C-alpha positions as CSV (number, residue, x, y, z in Angstrom):
1,M,0.0,0.0,0.0
2,K,2.9,2.3,0.7
3,K,4.3,1.7,-2.8
4,L,0.9,2.6,-4.3
5,G,0.8,5.9,-2.3
6,T,4.4,6.7,-3.4
7,I,3.4,6.1,-7.1
8,I,0.3,8.2,-6.9
9,F,2.4,11.0,-5.2
10,L,5.0,10.8,-8.0
11,C,2.2,11.0,-10.6
12,F,1.0,14.2,-9.1
13,L,4.5,15.7,-9.4
14,I,5.1,14.5,-12.9
15,F,1.8,15.0,-14.7
16,P,1.5,18.8,-14.1
17,S,5.0,19.4,-15.4
18,V,4.2,17.4,-18.6
19,A,0.9,19.3,-19.1
20,Q,2.7,22.6,-18.6
21,T,5.4,21.6,-21.1
22,Q,2.7,20.7,-23.6
23,D,1.0,24.1,-23.0
24,H,4.4,25.9,-23.4
25,Q,4.9,24.3,-26.8
26,K,1.3,24.8,-27.8
27,L,1.7,28.5,-26.9
28,I,4.9,28.9,-28.9
29,D,3.2,27.2,-31.9
30,L,0.2,29.4,-31.5
31,D,2.4,32.5,-31.3
32,L,4.3,31.5,-34.4
33,G,0.9,31.1,-36.0
34,W,0.1,34.7,-35.1
35,E,3.3,35.9,-36.8
36,K,2.5,33.8,-39.9
37,A,-1.1,35.1,-39.9
38,L,0.1,38.7,-39.8
39,L,2.6,38.0,-42.7
40,E,-0.1,36.3,-44.8
41,S,-3.0,38.5,-43.7
42,D,-4.9,35.4,-42.7
43,V,-8.3,36.9,-41.7
44,D,-9.8,33.6,-40.4
45,F,-6.9,32.8,-38.2
46,L,-6.7,36.4,-36.8
47,S,-10.5,36.5,-36.2
48,N,-10.4,33.2,-34.3
49,L,-7.2,34.0,-32.3
50,L,-7.9,37.5,-31.1
51,A,-10.0,38.1,-28.0
52,V,-12.9,40.6,-28.3
53,D,-11.1,43.1,-26.1
54,F,-7.6,42.5,-27.8
55,V,-5.2,45.5,-27.6
56,W,-1.9,45.9,-29.5
57,V,0.4,48.6,-28.2
58,H,3.0,49.3,-30.9
59,N,6.4,50.9,-30.6
60,H,6.4,53.6,-27.9
61,A,2.5,53.6,-28.1
62,S,2.8,55.3,-31.5
63,L,-0.2,53.2,-32.5
64,I,-2.7,51.2,-30.5
65,D,-4.9,48.7,-32.4
66,G,-7.8,46.6,-31.4
67,R,-9.2,43.4,-32.8
68,E,-11.3,45.2,-35.4
69,A,-8.3,47.2,-36.7
70,V,-6.0,44.2,-37.1
71,V,-8.7,42.1,-38.9
72,A,-9.7,45.1,-41.1
73,K,-6.1,45.6,-42.2
74,A,-5.7,41.9,-43.1
75,K,-9.0,42.2,-45.1
76,R,-7.7,45.2,-46.9
77,I,-4.4,43.4,-47.8
78,Q,-6.4,40.4,-49.0
79,A,-8.4,42.7,-51.2
80,G,-5.3,44.1,-52.8
81,Q,-3.9,46.9,-50.6
82,P,-0.1,46.8,-50.9
83,N,1.8,45.1,-48.0
84,D,5.5,45.8,-47.7
85,T,6.2,43.1,-45.1
86,R,8.4,40.5,-46.6
87,G,9.2,38.4,-43.5
88,R,8.6,37.9,-39.8
89,V,10.9,35.6,-37.8
90,S,10.6,35.0,-34.1
91,R,13.3,33.8,-31.8
92,D,14.2,33.3,-28.1
93,Q,10.6,32.8,-27.0
94,K,9.9,32.4,-23.3
95,V,6.5,31.2,-21.9
96,V,5.1,31.8,-18.4
97,V,1.8,30.2,-17.5
98,L,-0.2,31.2,-14.4
99,G,-3.7,29.6,-14.2
100,N,-5.6,30.4,-17.4
101,T,-3.2,33.2,-18.4
102,A,0.0,32.9,-20.3
103,V,2.7,35.3,-21.4
104,V,4.9,34.7,-24.5
105,S,7.8,37.0,-24.9
106,G,10.8,37.1,-27.3
107,Y,12.1,38.8,-30.4
108,T,10.7,39.2,-33.9
109,V,12.7,40.4,-36.9
110,V,10.3,42.1,-39.3
111,D,11.6,42.7,-42.8
112,R,9.9,45.6,-44.6
113,G,13.0,46.9,-46.3
114,P,15.4,48.6,-46.6
115,S,16.7,46.7,-43.6
116,P,15.0,44.4,-41.0
117,V,13.9,45.8,-37.7
118,T,14.1,43.7,-34.5
119,Y,11.2,44.0,-32.0
120,H,10.9,42.7,-28.5
121,F,7.4,41.4,-27.9
122,M,5.3,40.4,-25.0
123,R,1.9,38.8,-25.7
124,T,-0.7,37.8,-23.2
125,Y,-2.9,34.8,-23.9
126,V,-6.0,33.8,-21.9
127,K,-7.5,30.3,-22.0
128,E,-11.3,30.3,-22.7
129,K,-13.3,27.2,-23.1
130,G,-10.0,25.2,-23.5
131,Q,-8.5,27.5,-26.2
132,Y,-6.0,30.3,-25.9
133,K,-7.1,33.7,-27.1
134,L,-4.6,36.5,-27.7
135,L,-5.7,39.3,-25.3
136,A,-2.7,41.8,-25.5
137,N,0.4,42.4,-27.6
138,H,3.1,44.9,-26.8
139,T,5.9,45.4,-29.3
140,M,9.0,47.6,-29.0
141,A,11.6,48.3,-31.7
142,I,15.2,47.8,-30.5
143,P,17.6,50.4,-31.8
144,D,20.4,48.9,-33.9
145,E,23.1,50.1,-31.4
146,E,21.4,48.0,-28.7
147,L,21.1,44.8,-30.8
148,K,24.7,43.7,-30.1
149,G,24.4,40.6,-28.0
150,K,20.7,40.1,-28.4
């Protein structure tokens, strides 16, 4: 009986860490999907991912977008509006999960020419009905002189 108790106790220690690791990878994959959807102006993906109250604070609060603005821009690009973004590559993602809330942070290199710009991002996801929704995104351009070592 003692062995059974020890096994059950070890399961309680192991299973949450496995679930958390799965959530971490799921969130990184979802976040990479966000970047791809922005690059490809994927209206359906963006519409499904963004929470109703989504807010995106751009570099130095120079622009603050909501869900409607992000989806509308993707629709305009799909309808033929020029899009100068040629690439979006994320790296060094870190995930922190607390209850139904998760934060994914890292760097994204956005290529719009003439030279790519590196942004630090921090995105907040909230789990609703078993699925993560993107609630907030904050991006900050990193000046070239500060990029050394990043």
